[in-house]
Structures are given as C-alpha cells and as structure tokens.
C-alpha positions in Angstrom: -67.4 31.6 48.2 -68.3 34.5 50.4 -67.5 35.1 54.0 -66.1 37.0 56.5 -63.8 36.8 59.6 -62.2 39.2 62.3 -59.6 38.4 64.8 -57.6 40.4 67.5 -54.6 39.5 69.4 -52.1 41.7 71.4 -48.9 41.5 72.8 -46.9 43.7 75.6 -46.1 46.2 72.6 -48.8 45.7 69.9 -52.5 45.3 69.4 -53.6 43.7 66.0 -56.9 43.5 64.5 -57.5 41.6 61.3 -60.4 41.7 59.0 -60.6 38.9 56.3 -63.5 39.4 53.7 -63.8 36.8 50.6 -65.7 37.0 47.4 -66.4 34.6 44.8 -63.5 34.2 42.2 -62.6 31.4 39.9 -58.8 31.6 40.9 -57.2 32.6 44.4 -56.3 36.2 44.9 -55.3 38.1 48.0 -55.2 41.6 48.5 -53.2 42.8 51.7 -54.0 46.5 53.2 -51.6 47.3 56.0 -49.2 50.1 57.3 -46.6 50.7 54.7 -43.9 49.7 57.4 -45.6 46.2 57.4 -45.3 45.4 53.6 -42.6 43.0 54.4 -45.1 40.8 55.8 -47.1 40.6 53.1 -45.8 37.0 52.0 -46.5 35.8 55.4 -49.8 36.8 55.2 -50.6 35.5 51.8 -49.0 32.1 52.7 -51.4 31.8 55.9 -54.5 32.9 53.9 -53.7 30.5 51.1 -53.5 27.4 53.5 -57.0 27.8 54.2 -58.5 29.4 50.9 -58.1 27.9 47.4 -60.4 30.3 45.5 -61.9 33.5 45.5 -60.8 37.3 46.2 -59.6 37.7 49.6 -59.2 41.1 51.3 -57.1 41.1 54.3 -57.0 44.4 56.1 -54.8 44.9 59.1 -54.8 47.6 62.0 -52.0 47.8 64.2 -52.2 49.7 67.4 -49.7 50.1 70.5 -50.8 48.5 73.7 -52.1 50.6 76.4 -49.5 52.4 78.2 -46.9 52.3 75.4 -46.2 55.7 74.3 -46.4 56.4 70.6 -43.5 57.4 68.9 -43.3 60.7 67.1 -40.3 61.3 64.6 -39.5 64.8 63.3 -38.0 64.8 59.6 -35.3 67.5 60.5 -34.2 68.1 56.7 -37.6 68.3 55.8 -38.9 70.7 58.4 -35.7 73.3 57.8 -36.6 73.2 54.1 -40.0 74.1 54.7 -39.0 77.0 57.0 -36.4 78.2 54.5 -39.4 78.2 52.0 -41.3 80.7 54.0 -38.1 82.8 54.3 -37.9 82.9 50.7 -41.4 83.6 50.2 -40.8 87.0 52.5 -38.2 88.1 50.4 -40.1 87.6 47.0 -43.2 89.2 48.2 -41.6 91.8 50.6 -43.6 91.1 53.7 -42.8 88.6 56.5 -44.3 85.4 56.2 -43.8 83.0 59.2 -45.4 79.6 59.4 -47.6 78.7 61.8 -47.2 75.4 63.9 -50.5 74.2 62.0 -48.3 74.6 58.8 -45.8 72.2 60.2 -48.7 69.7 61.0 -50.3 69.7 57.9 -47.2 69.0 55.6 -46.7 65.5 55.1 -43.8 63.7 56.3 -42.6 66.4 58.8 -44.0 64.6 61.9 -44.6 60.9 61.6 -46.6 59.5 64.5 -47.4 56.0 65.8 -45.6 53.7 63.3 -41.8 55.4 62.8 -40.2 52.6 65.0 -42.6 50.0 64.2 -40.8 46.7 64.1 -42.3 44.0 61.8 -41.0 41.2 63.6 -42.0 42.3 67.1 -45.6 43.3 65.3 -46.1 39.9 63.6 -46.4 38.2 67.1 -49.6 40.1 67.5 -50.7 39.7 63.8 -50.2 36.1 63.3 -52.9 35.0 66.0 -55.2 37.9 64.9 -54.9 36.1 61.3 -55.6 32.6 62.5 -58.8 34.0 64.6 -60.1 35.8 61.4 -59.5 32.8 59.1 -61.2 30.6 61.5 -64.3 32.6 61.7 -64.2 33.0 57.6 -63.8 29.2 57.4 -66.8 28.8 59.5 -69.1 31.2 57.3 -67.9 29.9 54.0 -68.4 26.2 55.4 -72.1 27.3 56.0 -72.6 28.9 52.4 -71.0 25.6 51.0 -73.4 23.3 52.8 -76.3 25.2 51.0 -74.4 25.1 47.9 -74.2 21.2 48.3 -78.2 20.8 48.9 -78.4 22.9 45.9 -76.2 21.0 43.5 -77.5 17.6 44.7 -81.1 18.9 43.8 -79.9 20.0 40.5 -77.9 16.8 39.9 -81.1 14.6 40.5 -82.8 16.3 38.0 -79.9 15.6 35.4 -80.0 11.9 36.4 -83.7 11.8 36.0 -83.3 13.4 32.4 -80.7 10.4 31.6 -83.0 7.9 33.0 -85.7 9.1 30.7 -83.2 9.1 27.7 -82.2 5.6 28.7 -85.5 4.1 28.8 -85.9 4.9 25.1 -82.5 4.3 24.0 -82.6 0.4 23.1 -85.7 1.5 20.5 -83.5 4.1 18.8 -81.3 2.0 16.5 -84.3 0.0 15.2 -86.5 3.2 14.8 -83.6 4.7 12.9 -83.4 1.6 10.5 -86.9 1.5 9.6 -86.7 5.4 8.8 -83.8 4.6 6.7 -85.5 1.6 5.0 -88.7 3.7 4.4 -86.8 6.7 2.9 -85.0 4.1 0.4 -88.4 2.9 -0.6 -89.9 5.9 -0.9 -87.1 6.8 -3.2 -87.8 3.7 -5.5 -84.9 1.7 -4.4 -85.1 -1.8 -4.0 -82.7 -3.5 -1.5 -81.8 -7.0 -0.7 -82.1 -7.1 2.8 -79.9 -10.7 2.6 -77.1 -8.6 0.9 -74.1 -8.5 3.4 -73.2 -5.0 1.7 -76.5 -3.7 2.7 -76.6 -5.3 6.1 -73.1 -4.0 7.3 -74.3 -0.4 6.3 -77.5 -0.7 8.2 -75.3 -2.0 11.3 -73.1 0.8 10.9 -75.8 3.5 11.0 -77.5 1.7 13.9 -73.9 2.0 15.7 -73.9 5.5 15.1 -77.2 6.1 16.6 -76.4 3.7 19.7 -75.8 6.2 23.0 -75.1 3.6 25.2 -71.4 4.5 25.9 -72.7 8.1 26.6 -75.4 7.0 28.9 -72.6 5.0 30.6 -70.3 8.0 31.1 -73.2 10.0 32.2 -73.8 7.4 35.2 -70.1 7.3 36.0 -69.8 11.2 36.2 -72.9 11.4 38.3 -71.3 9.0 40.8 -67.9 11.1 40.7 -69.8 14.2 41.4 -71.4 13.1 44.3 -67.9 11.6 45.7 -66.2 15.2 45.0 -69.2 16.8 46.8 -68.4 14.3 50.0 -64.8 14.7 49.7 -62.6 16.2 52.5 -60.4 17.9 49.9 -61.8 21.3 48.1 -63.8 20.1 45.3 -64.2 23.1 43.1 -61.9 22.7 40.1 -62.7 19.0 39.7 -66.7 19.8 39.7 -65.9 22.4 37.1 -64.1 19.6 34.8 -67.1 17.2 35.5 -69.6 19.8 34.4 -67.5 20.2 31.2 -67.6 16.2 30.5 -71.3 16.2 31.4 -72.1 19.0 28.8 -70.2 17.1 26.3 -72.1 13.9 26.8 -75.4 15.4 26.8 -74.3 17.2 23.7 -73.2 13.8 22.3 -76.5 12.2 22.7 -78.3 15.0 21.5 -76.2 14.8 18.1 -76.3 11.0 17.7 -80.1 10.2 18.7 -81.8 12.3 16.0 -85.2 12.2 18.1 -87.4 15.4 19.0 -88.4 13.8 22.4 -85.0 13.1 23.4 -83.7 16.6 22.0 -86.2 18.3 24.2 -84.8 16.4 27.3 -81.6 17.3 26.2 -82.5 21.2 26.1 -83.7 20.8 29.8 -80.8 18.9 30.9 -78.3 21.6 29.5 -80.3 24.1 31.1 -79.9 22.7 34.4 -76.3 22.0 33.6 -75.7 25.7 33.1 -77.3 26.4 36.7 -74.8 23.9 38.3 -71.8 25.3 36.3 -72.6 28.9 37.6 -72.8 27.5 41.1 -69.8 25.3 40.6 -67.8 28.7 40.1 -68.3 29.5 44.0 -67.3 26.4 45.3 -64.0 26.1 47.0 
C-alpha cells in the first residue's frame, strides 16, 4: 500500500529528519538514503521499518544536521591539497607560464575540504535518528491504514458479487446431473443404440457420468473460501499473502465448476465471476 510519513527528532548535538514513502510491491524492499558516514546504520533502519511494514517498496530518506550552536567541523585532506598544488606547479613548468591555483580551485576540488560530517559519530547520531524513524513510521502506518480501510470496503463489495454468482450456480446445480443424464440418453437413442436401463452396467456408467457433473464439492469449498476471506480481512495480522493464496483457490474452484457443469448459463456466470475475481487479485497485491 502507498503512504508517506515524516519524523524529526534532536539531541544536544544532532537534528534528524526522516521521510519514509511506500509504494505497492508484492514483496518487502527497503531502500535507505543517507550520508555515507551513516551506512553502518542501514541494518538497524531496515529492521525498524520491517517491524511495521511487510509488503511494498519502502524509501527511507535521512537528513542529519548539527544542532544549533554546534560548530560544523571542517576537515582538510592535506596530502590531496599538496598534490593539487604540485599539479599546478607541474603545469607551470610544462607550459612555461606561471599557473597558481585560486582559493576557489581548492573549494571546487572534491575531497580537499569536507564539511559537516567529517567527525560524524553514527552511534551519537542514532539517538536522534531512531525516534525520528519511529515518528515517520507512525504517520506512514496511519496513512496506509486509511488506504487499507478503503481497500477492505472494495474487496467486500467484490466478494459479495462472487458469492452472488456462486448462489446462482448452486440454485441450478441439483438439476445438472439429471439434465446431463437426459442429454446422454438422447444422444444414445439418436445414434440408434437401444439400452436396457435395468442393466447394472448401464446404471453404473450413468451414475459415474452424473458424478462427474456434480459440482457440490466445489460449491462447498467456495463457501468455505468466502468465509475465510472475510476472516482474513478482519484479522489483526497482515492478510495480504493469505488473501493472495485464497484468490488462487477461488479461481481454481470456479474453473473446475465451469469444466464440470458443461452448461451455457453456468459458463456465463463463471466468466463474470472470473472477471470480478481478477479485479480482486489486482487489489490484493496492494494489501499489507
């Protein structure tokens, strides 16, 4: 599910601002963006995020600043600065013209001056970062929960459509074996085959044929899946993966009914049910 959260926290030395954004994805993926000096904290950040989120692509952006009144540290890379100066001296000798670097040349050269994070201590910074992440996750969860409520209402509406389709199929189910038996006998008579209906072998074949047309088991399993679907929607635990599995099972049952019933009316209902089920499957991919 999508969502966004922003948290800030500070200590005597650091001010941390954390922004967390999530987009839909079937699995959980955490992307951490922070100053290079804080890379060692990535595993902690990932662990915190995954306690609140189990699906989706989670972007965590961390900005760290010194607290007001704390002077920023400036570090000079002396060997690099001397090498830079020596390079200009070498250019002067090569060209025969004096070439002296200006102060702006040193500032533009990456690495000669490091400002702000040169003496950054990750453990000290974590004291500000951790509560900022907690606040951002809290806001993210609230936003995702609101979207989850909307998704739940939509899924329940579509589930009711599937239940209605199953009810229509069930109403005509008892007559299907009888109808199929009549069709089979008619085909045999049209082929000029006289059958003795008192023959045990004929009765056995008719019974087996009728059994293959019976969809009672599939309808019973559909009812069970519908009930379980609602239970998962009301569960405290994230139901996304369980609902995804149930969608597969629902599709399997509807598909089997369509194959066994061999009826134009039921086939049309099955098509409608599969269309609605596909919409449910797409939505379930977004569920936590």
